[in-house]
C-alpha positions, -999 to +999 in steps of 0.1 A: +377+543+010+372+526+042+341+531+063+340+531+101+312+509+115+300+514+152+282+485+166+257+491+196+249+463+220+212+454+223+192+464+255+180+435+275+167+427+310+161+395+329+139+391+360+141+362+383+110+360+406+100+323+409+088+311+444+112+288+461+143+307+449+160+328+475+181+355+467+162+366+437+179+391+415+170+417+388+196+416+358+199+446+337+223+460+310+244+488+318+231+522+310+244+534+274+222+565+271+248+590+281+259+612+252+295+608+241+301+576+261+312+544+244+286+516+247+299+485+264+280+454+252+273+426+277+280+445+308+254+434+335+244+452+367+227+430+395+202+443+419+192+420+449+154+419+458+149+425+495+120+404+501+090+383+489+057+387+508+021+380+506-001+408+519-037+403+531-063+424+549-088+410+575-118+423+593-136+405+620-163+415+645-178+403+678-211+411+695-214+424+731-244+433+752-241+470+765-246+477+801-241+516+802-259+545+785-252+581+776-282+605+773-281+638+756-309+663+765-320+696+756-339+721+778-356+748+755-375+779+768-389+809+749-400+843+761-404+879+746-376+891+770-341+878+766-332+879+803-363+863+814-359+836+787-325+828+799-336+828+836-364+804+830-340+780+811-316+782+842-345+773+865-354+742+845-320+732+842-314+734+879-345+714+884-332+688+860-300+684+879-316+680+912-339+653+899-308+634+883-291+635+917-320+622+934-320+593+911-285+585+921-267+600+890-233+614+901-227+650+896-195+643+877-217+625+851-238+655+844-224+681+819-237+711+804-225+705+768-240+733+750-259+767+754-276+790+729-297+821+732-310+833+698-338+858+687-369+847+672-380+864+640-414+869+624-407+868+586-443+877+578-436+911+595-404+918+577-382+900+602-392+917+633-379+902+666-408+888+684-390+871+713-360+848+723-351+811+725-329+796+750-315+760+745-292+742+770-277+709+762-270+683+789-250+651+785-257+624+813-231+597+812-224+563+829-261+558+833-269+521+844-287+504+816-315+490+837-323+525+848-323+543+816-361+542+811-369+555+846-342+583+843-355+595+809-391+596+821-383+616+853-360+639+833-389+648+810-412+655+839-385+679+854-382+701+823-365+683+795-384+688+762-360+673+738-341+640+738-314+644+712-297+609+715-294+577+736-262+558+732-253+524+745-218+512+754-203+483+772-177+481+800-163+449+782-155+468+750-118+466+754-119+428+760-141+422+731-119+443+709-089+421+717-111+391+709-119+407+675-082+412+669-074+376+675-102+365+651-087+390+625-052+375+627-065+340+624-086+350+594-055+365+578-035+335+583-061+315+564-063+338+536-026+340+531-021+302+532-048+298+505-029+324+483+004+306+489-011+272+481-025+285+450+006+300+437+029+271+447+048+290+474+057+280+509+041+304+536+065+318+562+061+339+595+041+372+596+067+399+591+044+429+595+011+435+611-007+468+608-039+476+630-063+501+616-076+522+644-113+519+648-135+551+648-146+559+682-182+560+670-180+523+668-181+522+706-216+533+706-250+523+690-268+558+689-306+561+684-312+598+675-347+609+682-341+646+671-378+653+682-395+670+711-408+647+740-440+660+756-447+655+792-477+635+787-454+607+771-433+604+802-458+581+819-454+556+789-416+560+788-404+530+808-377+503+802-398+487+775-391+517+753-353+513+757-340+484+735-302+485+734-296+453+713-261+446+709-229+465+700-206+454+672-170+455+680-148+456+649-111+450+643-094+456+610-058+446+601-033+441+573-006+414+575+025+406+553+037+371+554+071+361+540+071+334+513+098+311+497 
């Protein structure tokens, strides 16, 4: 009695990826997994690899001295009557605005950025309402840095009882950011060259550069006080109390370089 013998070809794969070889290809056997199909030993499918690259990331930062400031104030008033509380708050706010104008601050740089009127409760008396509190937030932008101390002091005298933040910025930010980008690209080139040398490859040109957008908060160096400022402190609030330091302007990128 004769026996039928079926022989199936072994599955094999070959990957060519060595540096210095162009047109690298992936060699695989034909698919023989389909049911009912007759295997074909030795049949090979060629897939061409599109590119070979080295990818590196880079971060660089430069320092810049700020020349502008942004101030965020709060005017707070309390009264047993809600209407009178709001009225007193408005009076203090108007006084602040007039003071800022007299100091040369443009009206367009003064913005009412928030307002709240809330009841005050006495929890020792079962939460009975004992009065009201009004809080108006005022943002003053484009303040010349050399006048920041004077403006803060005069603002406190005119009715401001909270300084929520002092932020410093630079009119040269965009120029410094471009400088940081150039440094980041140069740093990426050095890193890619080191990787190529270590792996025996030849480094080609950059084929893709990705810039990671910096958070807008990087534009400022904010100092949050989050405390009330008494009028008696206004006399000592001069430029010596305002220390802007330097702003760090950061650039982050990713670069892909061709290799051979």
